[in-house]
C-alpha positions as CSV (number, residue, x, y, z in Angstrom):
1,M,13.8,-34.9,-17.0
2,E,10.6,-32.9,-17.3
3,T,10.8,-29.7,-19.3
4,E,8.3,-26.8,-19.0
5,K,8.3,-23.2,-20.3
6,T,7.3,-19.9,-18.8
7,D,7.9,-16.3,-19.6
8,F,9.4,-15.2,-16.3
9,L,11.0,-17.5,-13.7
10,I,11.4,-16.0,-10.2
11,I,13.5,-17.9,-7.7
12,G,12.6,-16.8,-4.2
13,S,9.5,-15.4,-2.5
14,G,10.6,-12.7,-0.1
15,V,9.8,-9.0,-0.6
16,A,12.0,-8.7,-3.7
17,G,10.7,-11.8,-5.4
18,L,7.1,-11.1,-4.7
19,R,7.4,-7.5,-5.8
20,A,9.1,-8.6,-9.0
21,A,6.2,-11.1,-9.6
22,V,3.6,-8.2,-9.3
23,E,5.6,-6.1,-11.8
24,L,6.0,-8.9,-14.4
25,A,2.5,-10.4,-14.2
26,P,1.0,-8.1,-16.8
27,H,3.7,-9.0,-19.3
28,G,3.4,-12.8,-19.4
29,E,3.3,-16.0,-17.3
30,V,5.3,-15.9,-14.1
31,L,6.5,-18.9,-12.1
32,V,7.6,-18.3,-8.5
33,V,9.8,-21.0,-7.2
34,T,10.5,-21.3,-3.4
35,K,12.1,-23.9,-1.2
36,D,9.4,-23.7,1.4
37,V,5.9,-22.2,1.6
38,L,5.5,-18.9,-0.2
39,R,5.7,-16.8,3.0
40,E,8.9,-18.4,4.5
41,S,11.8,-16.0,4.0
42,S,13.8,-13.4,5.9
43,T,11.1,-10.8,5.1
44,E,8.6,-12.5,7.5
45,Y,11.0,-12.0,10.4
46,A,11.9,-8.4,9.7
47,Q,10.8,-6.5,12.8
48,G,12.0,-2.9,12.9
49,G,10.5,-1.3,9.9
50,V,11.1,0.1,6.5
51,A,13.0,3.4,6.0
52,V,11.5,6.0,3.7
53,A,11.7,9.8,3.6
54,M,8.1,10.7,3.9
55,S,7.8,12.5,7.2
56,D,7.4,16.3,7.6
57,E,10.9,16.6,9.0
58,D,12.6,14.5,6.4
59,R,14.0,14.9,2.9
60,V,15.2,12.4,0.3
61,G,18.6,14.1,0.3
62,I,19.0,13.5,4.0
63,H,18.1,9.8,3.7
64,F,20.7,9.7,0.8
65,E,23.4,11.1,3.0
66,D,22.6,8.9,6.0
67,T,22.8,5.8,3.8
68,L,26.2,6.9,2.4
69,K,27.5,7.6,5.9
70,A,26.4,4.2,7.3
71,G,28.0,2.5,4.2
72,D,31.5,3.8,5.3
73,G,32.0,5.6,2.0
74,L,31.7,2.5,-0.2
75,C,28.1,2.9,-1.4
76,R,27.4,3.3,-5.2
77,E,25.7,6.7,-5.2
78,E,23.6,6.0,-8.3
79,A,22.0,3.0,-6.6
80,V,21.4,4.9,-3.3
81,R,19.7,7.7,-5.3
82,V,17.3,5.2,-6.9
83,L,16.5,3.7,-3.5
84,V,15.7,6.9,-1.7
85,E,13.9,8.7,-4.6
86,E,11.6,5.8,-5.5
87,G,11.0,4.5,-2.0
88,A,7.9,6.7,-1.3
89,Q,6.2,5.5,-4.4
90,R,6.6,1.9,-3.4
91,I,5.3,2.5,0.1
92,L,2.2,4.4,-1.1
93,E,1.6,1.5,-3.4
94,L,1.6,-0.9,-0.5
95,I,-0.8,1.3,1.4
96,E,-3.1,1.3,-1.6
97,W,-3.0,-2.5,-1.7
98,G,-4.0,-2.7,2.0
99,A,-0.8,-2.4,4.1
100,E,-1.6,-1.3,7.6
101,F,1.4,0.7,8.9
102,D,1.1,2.1,12.4
103,R,-0.2,5.6,12.8
104,A,-0.2,8.4,15.3
105,G,-3.7,9.7,14.9
106,T,-4.3,10.1,11.2
107,K,-0.6,10.4,10.3
108,L,1.9,7.6,9.6
109,D,4.0,7.0,12.7
110,F,7.8,7.2,12.0
111,T,10.3,6.1,14.5
112,L,14.1,6.6,14.9
113,E,16.7,3.9,14.4
114,A,20.5,3.8,14.6
115,A,22.5,6.0,12.2
116,H,19.3,7.8,11.0
117,S,19.3,11.5,11.5
118,R,15.5,11.8,11.2
119,R,12.5,9.7,12.3
120,R,11.8,7.9,9.0
121,V,11.2,4.3,9.9
122,L,7.7,3.0,9.3
123,H,6.5,0.0,11.3
124,A,3.5,-2.2,11.4
125,H,1.8,-3.9,14.4
126,G,4.6,-2.5,16.5
127,D,7.4,-5.0,15.5
128,S,6.0,-7.1,12.7
129,T,6.7,-4.9,9.7
130,G,8.1,-7.5,7.4
131,K,5.2,-9.8,8.1
132,E,2.7,-7.1,7.2
133,I,4.5,-6.2,3.9
134,E,4.7,-9.9,3.0
135,R,1.0,-10.4,3.8
136,V,0.1,-7.6,1.4
137,L,2.4,-8.8,-1.4
138,I,1.3,-12.4,-1.1
139,H,-2.4,-11.3,-1.3
140,K,-1.6,-9.3,-4.4
141,V,0.4,-12.1,-6.1
142,V,-2.3,-14.7,-5.3
143,S,-4.9,-12.4,-7.0
144,L,-2.9,-12.4,-10.3
145,K,-4.0,-15.1,-12.7
146,S,-0.7,-15.1,-14.6
147,V,1.4,-16.0,-11.6
148,R,1.9,-19.6,-10.6
149,K,3.5,-20.9,-7.4
150,F,6.0,-23.8,-7.2
151,P,6.6,-24.4,-3.5
152,F,8.9,-26.9,-1.8
153,A,11.2,-26.9,-4.8
154,M,15.0,-26.5,-4.7
155,T,16.8,-24.7,-7.5
156,V,19.9,-26.6,-8.4
157,D,21.5,-24.7,-11.2
158,L,20.8,-22.3,-14.1
159,V,20.2,-23.5,-17.6
160,M,23.0,-21.9,-19.7
161,R,23.3,-21.9,-23.5
162,D,26.2,-20.1,-25.1
163,G,26.7,-17.8,-22.1
164,L,23.0,-16.9,-21.9
165,C,20.7,-17.8,-19.0
166,C,17.6,-19.7,-20.3
167,G,16.0,-20.8,-17.0
168,A,16.9,-23.2,-14.2
169,Y,17.1,-26.8,-13.1
170,I,14.7,-27.3,-10.2
171,L,14.3,-30.4,-7.9
172,K,10.8,-31.1,-6.6
173,D,9.4,-34.3,-5.1
174,G,12.5,-36.1,-6.1
175,R,12.3,-35.2,-9.8
176,M,14.4,-32.8,-11.7
177,H,12.5,-30.2,-13.8
178,R,14.1,-28.0,-16.5
179,V,12.2,-24.7,-16.5
180,L,12.9,-22.6,-19.5
181,A,12.2,-18.8,-19.4
182,R,12.6,-15.6,-21.3
183,A,14.1,-14.1,-18.2
184,T,15.1,-15.5,-14.8
185,V,15.1,-13.4,-11.6
186,L,17.2,-14.5,-8.6
187,A,15.6,-13.3,-5.3
188,T,16.9,-16.0,-3.0
189,G,18.0,-13.8,-0.1
190,G,21.2,-14.0,1.9
191,G,23.2,-16.8,3.5
192,G,23.2,-16.3,7.3
193,Q,23.0,-20.0,7.8
194,I,26.7,-20.4,7.0
195,F,27.3,-18.8,10.4
196,S,26.7,-20.7,13.7
197,R,24.8,-17.7,15.1
198,T,22.4,-15.9,12.8
199,T,19.0,-14.1,12.8
200,N,18.2,-15.6,9.4
201,P,15.6,-18.5,9.0
202,P,16.8,-22.0,7.9
203,V,16.0,-21.3,4.2
204,T,18.8,-18.7,3.9
205,T,21.7,-20.8,2.7
206,S,23.3,-18.7,-0.1
207,D,21.7,-20.9,-2.8
208,G,21.2,-18.0,-5.3
209,M,24.8,-16.7,-4.9
210,A,26.2,-20.2,-5.4
211,I,24.0,-20.8,-8.5
212,A,25.0,-17.5,-10.0
213,L,28.7,-18.0,-9.2
214,R,28.7,-21.5,-10.9
215,A,27.2,-19.9,-14.0
216,G,29.9,-17.3,-14.2
217,A,28.2,-14.3,-12.8
218,V,30.3,-11.4,-11.4
219,M,30.1,-11.3,-7.6
220,E,31.0,-8.2,-5.5
221,D,31.6,-7.2,-1.9
222,M,31.3,-10.7,-0.5
223,E,33.5,-9.8,2.4
224,F,30.9,-7.5,3.9
225,V,28.6,-9.3,6.3
226,Q,26.5,-7.3,8.8
227,F,26.2,-8.6,12.3
228,H,23.1,-7.4,14.2
229,P,24.1,-6.1,17.6
230,T,21.2,-7.2,19.7
231,V,20.1,-10.9,19.4
232,L,18.7,-12.8,22.3
233,F,21.2,-14.8,24.2
234,A,19.5,-17.2,26.6
235,P,19.6,-21.0,27.3
236,A,17.4,-22.9,24.9
237,A,16.2,-19.7,23.3
238,P,16.3,-19.2,19.5
239,Q,18.6,-16.6,18.0
240,F,15.8,-14.1,18.1
241,L,16.5,-10.6,16.8
242,L,15.7,-7.7,19.1
243,S,14.8,-4.8,16.9
244,E,17.0,-1.7,16.3
245,A,13.9,0.3,17.2
246,M,14.3,-0.8,20.9
247,R,17.4,1.4,21.1
248,G,15.7,4.0,18.9
249,E,13.0,4.3,21.6
250,G,15.5,4.7,24.4
251,G,16.9,1.2,25.2
252,V,20.4,1.2,26.8
253,L,23.2,-1.3,26.4
254,R,24.9,-2.3,29.6
255,N,27.7,-4.7,30.4
256,I,27.4,-7.5,32.9
257,Y,28.2,-5.1,35.7
258,G,25.3,-2.9,34.7
259,E,27.4,-0.1,33.3
260,P,26.4,1.7,30.1
261,F,29.3,1.6,27.7
262,M,28.4,2.8,24.2
263,K,29.5,6.4,24.9
264,N,33.0,5.0,25.3
265,Y,32.9,3.8,21.7
266,H,30.9,6.4,19.7
267,P,29.4,9.8,20.4
268,D,26.0,8.6,19.1
269,A,26.1,5.8,21.7
270,E,23.3,3.3,21.2
271,L,22.3,5.0,17.9
272,A,25.7,4.5,16.2
273,P,25.8,2.5,13.0
274,R,25.3,-1.3,13.4
275,D,28.9,-2.2,12.7
276,V,30.1,0.1,15.4
277,V,27.6,-1.1,17.9
278,S,28.4,-4.8,17.2
279,R,32.1,-4.2,17.5
280,A,31.6,-2.3,20.8
281,I,29.5,-5.1,22.2
282,I,32.2,-7.7,21.3
283,S,34.9,-5.5,22.8
284,E,32.9,-5.2,26.0
285,M,32.3,-8.9,26.1
286,V,36.0,-9.6,25.8
287,R,36.9,-6.9,28.4
288,T,34.4,-8.4,31.0
289,S,35.0,-12.1,30.0
290,S,31.2,-12.5,29.3
291,L,29.2,-14.2,26.6
292,Y,26.7,-11.3,26.4
293,V,25.7,-7.8,27.4
294,Y,22.3,-6.4,28.4
295,L,19.8,-4.4,26.5
296,D,17.8,-2.4,29.1
297,L,14.3,-1.0,28.6
298,T,13.3,-1.2,32.3
299,H,13.3,2.6,32.6
300,L,10.7,3.0,29.8
301,D,6.9,3.0,30.4
302,A,5.8,-0.7,30.6
303,R,2.6,-0.1,28.7
304,F,4.5,1.7,25.9
305,V,7.0,-1.1,25.6
306,K,4.3,-3.8,25.4
307,K,2.4,-1.9,22.7
308,R,5.4,-0.9,20.7
309,F,7.1,-4.3,20.8
310,P,4.3,-6.9,21.3
311,R,6.0,-9.7,19.4
312,I,9.3,-9.3,21.1
313,Y,7.5,-9.0,24.5
314,R,5.6,-12.2,24.0
315,T,8.6,-14.1,22.7
316,C,10.9,-13.1,25.5
317,L,8.3,-14.0,28.1
318,Q,8.5,-17.6,26.8
319,Y,12.0,-17.7,28.1
320,D,11.2,-16.1,31.5
321,I,12.3,-12.6,30.4
322,D,9.9,-9.7,31.0
323,I,11.5,-6.9,28.9
324,T,9.5,-4.3,31.0
325,R,11.2,-5.5,34.2
326,D,14.3,-7.5,33.2
327,R,17.5,-6.6,31.4
328,I,17.7,-8.7,28.2
329,P,20.9,-10.7,27.6
330,V,22.1,-10.1,24.0
331,S,25.1,-10.6,21.7
332,P,25.7,-10.0,18.0
333,A,24.7,-12.5,15.2
334,A,25.1,-12.7,11.5
335,H,22.2,-10.8,10.0
336,Y,22.7,-9.4,6.4
337,M,25.0,-9.8,3.5
338,M,25.9,-6.6,1.7
339,G,27.7,-8.4,-1.1
340,G,26.3,-10.8,-3.7
341,V,25.5,-11.0,-7.4
342,K,26.6,-7.7,-9.0
343,T,23.7,-5.9,-10.7
344,D,23.0,-2.5,-12.1
345,T,20.0,-0.4,-11.0
346,M,17.7,-2.3,-13.3
347,G,18.6,-5.7,-11.8
348,R,20.7,-6.8,-14.7
349,T,23.6,-9.2,-13.9
350,S,26.7,-9.9,-16.0
351,I,24.8,-12.8,-17.6
352,T,22.3,-12.0,-20.3
353,G,18.9,-13.3,-19.3
354,L,19.7,-13.3,-15.6
355,Y,18.4,-10.6,-13.2
356,A,18.5,-10.4,-9.5
357,A,17.0,-8.4,-6.6
358,G,17.1,-8.1,-2.9
359,E,19.8,-9.5,-0.5
360,V,21.2,-11.9,-3.1
361,T,22.5,-8.9,-5.0
362,C,25.1,-6.3,-4.6
363,T,23.7,-3.1,-6.1
364,G,26.2,-1.1,-4.1
365,V,23.3,0.5,-2.2
366,H,24.6,-0.6,1.2
367,G,28.4,-0.2,0.8
368,A,30.2,-1.9,3.6
369,N,27.4,-1.6,6.2
370,R,23.6,-1.4,5.6
371,L,21.7,1.4,7.2
372,A,19.0,0.0,9.5
373,S,15.6,-0.7,7.8
374,N,16.9,-0.1,4.2
375,S,16.6,-3.8,3.3
376,L,12.8,-4.0,3.0
377,L,12.9,-0.8,0.9
378,E,15.7,-2.2,-1.3
379,G,13.5,-5.3,-1.9
380,L,10.5,-3.2,-2.9
381,V,12.4,-0.7,-5.1
382,F,14.7,-3.1,-6.9
383,G,12.2,-6.0,-7.0
384,A,10.0,-3.7,-9.1
385,K,12.8,-2.7,-11.3
386,A,14.2,-6.2,-12.0
């Protein structure tokens, strides 16, 4: 077994892992280990946007309250406060590094999404926000001489000595490597692939959670898994997420008989929290003996839809669905895990030497149900703190 040493070992290269690498780079050598290429993570597929209280009509306190409400009263308030108070700084930092968020004239363009009481969701290239954030972070990481990349490598277990985490055992090219580090950061994302229907990419297989659990780390809220309400349901089509922003811009959910139904389940209708909308869709599917419902944007201006959702428009066209003229068949799919490795607001786990950030963790910031577009912000904020 080969042994090598580094100052900081980061396992995972989504928004949290990359932001942690940027933060740690001035303090020593950083090794970023990832199962695939550097860009392959859930971050790349995040469409809707990143929520942050920066618009003229918004306040940090309102974002705080919206997050608590969506979390069904189970959020850890200290963590939510860190998220909403430090979010703007992280976004301004991305813009300084070259992030191109969509604008209305000279001002940043904020949109509305479910369970938000204000327009606070920033987006990039219409519906490719995660991809843009990842582009900027990868460019920043690649420019840092102290950061090394270790792609196509599978982390098997943590190196533990007397209850301390000292690194990890990593399998690459058929050979096991023992990587020793002063500190190890888990940023491996969630585990959507344990479900038959999920929006998550193939690399999201709960590795980090399993690694931490075997090492004895405290886990929390593992029962809370969010199902995204609107995922494409079509023969031979991938389980492609249809952004929350489509309902924020006026999309209507209809059953197979063409009847709008969300008002029957919640006063906020299509803009109710995700857990409410997903349950409503399932209830309607059962009531009508159908495998799906429809998301309808046909009443919106076609030019606006194509400009606002270019990636979704192109993808649906590949499966003979023109979202400007056709109702889109959708059903819920596993999307995000609120539970994970328990951490404090500095990313510390119950194991000395082991830190974590992003979806692999449970900071308590999401409670029982994540507020739409808080995940990218969580990765930025807590990745920098870990």
